[in-house]
C-alpha positions in Angstrom: -59.2 31.8 -148.7 -55.9 30.8 -147.1 -52.3 31.4 -148.0 -49.0 30.0 -146.9 -47.0 32.1 -144.4 -43.3 31.2 -144.7 -40.5 33.2 -143.2 -37.6 33.2 -140.8 -36.8 35.7 -138.1 -34.4 36.1 -135.2 -35.8 36.6 -131.7 -34.8 39.7 -129.9 -32.7 39.4 -126.7 -35.3 41.6 -125.0 -37.7 38.6 -125.2 -35.4 36.4 -123.1 -37.2 33.9 -120.8 -40.6 34.4 -122.5 -42.8 31.5 -123.7 -42.7 30.8 -127.4 -46.4 31.5 -127.9 -46.2 34.9 -126.1 -43.1 35.8 -128.1 -44.9 35.1 -131.4 -47.9 37.0 -130.1 -45.7 40.1 -129.8 -44.3 39.6 -133.2 -47.7 39.0 -134.7 -50.0 41.3 -132.8 -52.8 40.9 -135.3 -53.2 37.2 -134.5 -54.7 35.9 -131.3 -52.8 33.9 -128.7 -55.2 31.0 -129.5 -54.3 31.2 -133.2 -50.6 31.2 -132.5 -50.9 28.2 -130.1 -52.6 26.4 -132.9 -49.7 27.1 -135.2 -47.3 25.6 -132.6 -49.4 22.5 -131.7 -49.9 21.8 -135.5 -46.1 21.7 -135.8 -45.8 24.8 -138.0 -43.0 26.4 -135.9 -39.3 25.5 -135.8 -36.8 27.0 -133.3 -33.2 26.7 -134.5 -34.5 24.2 -137.1 -36.2 21.9 -134.6 -40.0 21.6 -134.6 -41.5 22.8 -131.4 -45.1 21.7 -130.6 -45.3 23.0 -127.0 -46.5 26.7 -126.6 -44.8 27.0 -123.2 -41.3 26.4 -124.7 -39.0 29.0 -123.2 -37.2 31.5 -125.5 -33.8 33.0 -124.5 -33.2 35.5 -127.2 -31.1 35.1 -130.4 -32.9 31.9 -131.7 -33.9 31.5 -135.3 -37.6 30.9 -135.7 -39.0 29.6 -138.9 -42.7 29.7 -139.6 -44.6 27.6 -142.1 -48.4 27.9 -141.5 -51.6 28.9 -143.3 -53.2 32.3 -142.7 -56.5 33.7 -143.8 -56.3 36.4 -146.4 -58.3 39.6 -146.0 -61.3 38.7 -148.1 -64.4 40.3 -146.6 -63.1 43.9 -147.0 -63.6 45.9 -150.1 -60.8 47.3 -152.2 -61.7 51.0 -152.8 -60.2 53.6 -155.0 -59.4 56.1 -152.3 -56.4 58.4 -153.2 -53.3 58.0 -151.1 -50.7 60.7 -150.7 -47.6 58.6 -151.1 -44.4 60.2 -149.8 -42.1 57.2 -150.2 -42.4 53.8 -151.8 -40.2 50.8 -152.7 -40.9 47.1 -152.9 -40.9 46.6 -149.2 -42.6 49.7 -147.6 -44.9 52.7 -148.2 -44.9 55.9 -146.3 -48.1 57.9 -146.7 -49.4 61.3 -145.6 -52.8 60.7 -144.1 -55.5 63.3 -144.5 -58.0 64.2 -141.7 -61.5 62.6 -141.5 -60.0 59.3 -142.6 -60.1 56.1 -140.5 -57.0 53.8 -140.7 -58.6 50.4 -140.1 -62.3 49.2 -140.5 -64.3 49.0 -137.3 -67.9 49.4 -136.1 -69.4 52.2 -138.0 -66.4 52.5 -140.4 -66.4 49.3 -142.5 -65.5 51.2 -145.7 -63.6 54.3 -146.8 -60.5 53.5 -144.7 -56.8 53.5 -145.3 -56.9 49.7 -145.4 -59.6 49.7 -148.1 -57.4 52.1 -150.1 -54.3 49.8 -149.7 -56.2 46.8 -150.9 -57.0 48.7 -154.1 -53.6 50.3 -154.6 -51.5 47.2 -154.0 -53.7 44.0 -154.1 -50.9 41.6 -152.9 -51.0 43.4 -149.5 -54.2 41.4 -148.7 -52.0 38.5 -147.7 -50.4 40.5 -144.9 -52.0 41.0 -141.5 -54.0 44.3 -141.4 -52.9 44.9 -145.0 -49.4 45.9 -143.7 -50.6 48.5 -141.3 -47.9 48.8 -138.5 -49.3 51.7 -136.5 -52.3 54.0 -136.6 -53.3 57.7 -136.5 -56.6 58.9 -135.1 -59.3 59.6 -137.7 -58.7 63.4 -137.5 -55.0 63.3 -137.0 -53.0 64.0 -140.2 -49.5 63.0 -141.2 -47.1 60.2 -141.8 -47.7 56.5 -141.5 -45.4 53.7 -142.6 -47.0 50.6 -144.2 -45.3 47.2 -144.8 -45.7 45.6 -148.2 -44.2 42.3 -147.1 -44.6 40.2 -143.9 -40.9 40.3 -143.4 -41.0 44.1 -143.4 -44.0 44.2 -141.2 -42.4 42.0 -138.5 -39.2 44.2 -138.6 -41.2 47.4 -138.3 -43.3 46.1 -135.4 -40.2 45.0 -133.6 -38.6 48.4 -134.1 -41.7 50.2 -132.9 -41.6 48.1 -129.7 -37.9 49.0 -129.2 -38.8 52.7 -129.9 -36.3 52.8 -132.8 -38.7 54.4 -135.2 -38.7 58.1 -134.5 -42.0 60.0 -134.9 -42.4 63.7 -134.4 -45.7 65.6 -134.3 -46.7 69.3 -134.4 -49.7 70.6 -132.5 -51.4 73.7 -131.3 -52.6 73.6 -127.7 -54.6 75.8 -125.5 -52.8 78.0 -123.0 -49.3 79.3 -122.5 -46.6 76.7 -121.9 -43.5 78.3 -120.5 -40.9 75.7 -121.4 -40.6 72.3 -123.0 -40.8 69.2 -120.9 -41.6 65.5 -120.7 -44.8 63.7 -119.6 -44.2 60.3 -118.2 -47.6 59.1 -117.2 -49.2 55.6 -117.8 -52.3 55.4 -120.0 -55.1 52.9 -119.8 -58.7 52.5 -121.1 -61.0 54.9 -119.4 -62.8 53.3 -116.5 -66.4 54.2 -117.7 -66.0 55.6 -121.2 -64.5 52.5 -122.8 -63.8 54.1 -126.2 -61.5 56.7 -124.5 -58.2 56.6 -122.8 -57.0 58.2 -119.6 -53.9 58.6 -117.4 -54.1 55.7 -114.9 -51.5 54.4 -112.4 -52.2 50.9 -113.5 -51.9 51.7 -117.2 -49.1 51.0 -119.7 -46.0 53.2 -119.7 -46.3 56.3 -121.9 -43.8 59.0 -122.5 -44.3 62.2 -124.5 -41.6 64.9 -125.0 -42.6 68.4 -126.1 -40.7 71.5 -127.2 -42.0 75.0 -127.9 -42.0 76.2 -131.5 -43.8 79.5 -130.9 -45.8 81.2 -128.2 -49.1 83.0 -129.0 -51.4 85.0 -126.7 -53.5 82.2 -125.4 -52.0 79.2 -127.3 -48.7 77.4 -127.8 -47.4 75.8 -131.0 -45.5 72.6 -130.1 -43.2 69.9 -131.5 -43.7 66.6 -129.8 -42.0 63.2 -129.9 -43.5 60.0 -128.5 -41.3 57.3 -127.0 -44.3 55.0 -126.8 -47.4 54.5 -129.0 -50.4 54.4 -126.8 -53.9 55.1 -128.2 -54.6 58.8 -128.1 -51.3 59.3 -126.3 -50.6 63.0 -127.2 -54.2 64.0 -126.7 -54.5 62.4 -123.3 -51.1 63.7 -122.1 -51.7 67.3 -123.2 -55.1 67.3 -121.6 -53.6 65.8 -118.4 -51.3 68.8 -118.0 -54.2 71.2 -118.7 -53.1 72.1 -122.2 -55.5 70.2 -124.5 -55.2 70.3 -128.3 -57.1 73.0 -130.1 -60.3 71.4 -131.6 -60.1 68.3 -129.3 -63.6 68.4 -127.7 -63.3 64.8 -126.4 -60.2 65.3 -124.2 -60.4 69.1 -124.0 -62.8 71.9 -124.3 -63.6 74.9 -126.5 -60.4 76.7 -127.3 -60.0 80.0 -125.4 -60.6 83.2 -127.3 -57.8 85.8 -126.7 -59.2 89.1 -125.4 -59.9 91.4 -128.3 -59.4 88.7 -130.9 -60.4 89.5 -134.5 -63.6 88.1 -136.1 -61.3 86.0 -138.4 -59.5 84.4 -135.5 -62.7 83.8 -133.6 -64.3 82.1 -136.6 -61.2 79.9 -137.2 -61.0 78.8 -133.5 -64.8 78.1 -133.3 -64.9 76.2 -136.5 -61.7 74.1 -136.0 -63.4 70.8 -135.9 -60.6 68.3 -135.3 -57.6 68.0 -133.0 -54.8 70.3 -134.2 -52.3 67.4 -134.5 -50.0 66.5 -137.4 -47.5 63.7 -137.7 -44.8 65.8 -139.3 -41.7 63.5 -139.4 -40.8 59.8 -139.4 -37.3 58.4 -139.3 -36.5 54.7 -139.6 -34.0 52.2 -141.0 -35.1 50.3 -144.0 -36.1 46.7 -143.1 -34.0 45.2 -145.9 -31.3 47.6 -147.0 -30.7 49.1 -143.5 -30.5 52.6 -145.0 -31.9 55.5 -143.0 -35.1 57.0 -144.3 -36.5 60.3 -143.1 -39.7 61.8 -144.4 -41.5 65.0 -143.7 -45.0 66.1 -144.4 -46.1 69.7 -144.7 -48.7 71.1 -142.3 -52.3 70.7 -143.7 -54.0 73.9 -144.7 -56.3 74.1 -141.7 -53.4 74.0 -139.3 -51.4 76.5 -141.4 -54.3 78.9 -141.4 -54.8 78.5 -137.7 -51.2 79.2 -136.9 -51.1 82.2 -139.3 -54.2 83.7 -137.6 -52.6 83.2 -134.2 -49.4 84.9 -135.3 -51.3 87.9 -136.7 -53.3 88.2 -133.5 -50.2 88.1 -131.3 -48.4 90.7 -133.5 -51.4 93.0 -133.4 -51.5 93.0 -129.7 -47.9 93.5 -128.9 -47.5 96.2 -126.4 -45.5 99.2 -127.7 -42.2 99.8 -126.0 -42.0 102.7 -123.7 -39.0 105.0 -123.6 -38.0 107.3 -120.8 
């Protein structure tokens, strides 16, 4: 089934001197360059109200582009009644609090039971939007906030703002080891050279910046607040492992979490059974794609992370060295 895609947008100045097809590929990352070239060649694209049929046409920034093409609706994916924890909603966007053990988008081995399947059930018109309005992802076992577009106009706006780093996302995490002070990790990330489903720090990778600040120290762990300036796959997990402080529970990029000397049976049990990366997307801040109003949402820590942090606090308190007085 196909549906008309009709909209108008303004090209960012940052896309100056790019080809038209590559500019549209950035604005519509869910469509292949081949598909976008077809739109242009079939005369479905106007630049400043003039039909352009050459994909290599240069863009200088500030142009008005109008699009009038046919797109394929999502039709082979099943709408499923999967509960969504909705933090904010209006006619243009949704902000949800994702639970752990939930994949965002269908893929090999996960064709059902995803956020996308849930969105198709909750709001059927979203089927006409690429990836059902999904703008960014969280790993299967990362919890927290995601913004979803309910219209194509909102999706294009949000994708642009993501690329410009104007949507602020903050995370909280528990990592192994003692970090003395906050800092910034500025290391490029690329697909792992041999394990192609994983990522790694690589000089030839895409730029990736993670800032981190200390919330609380424990005996053998640190509770952090993190902000990402880029959105690379597995970015926080890769960066924290790179500086030798992997996330608790992340057995892909890390290792078994250290057990503090003399830890209680309760803490040992919690650490050994924490079966996901201790990472939560706590806050998201953005400007609404239509009204321009600032929206800031927060999601409370999930129970498993709260219990972990409580146990680490108790352990630290129980092992405080008594003060000695002369």
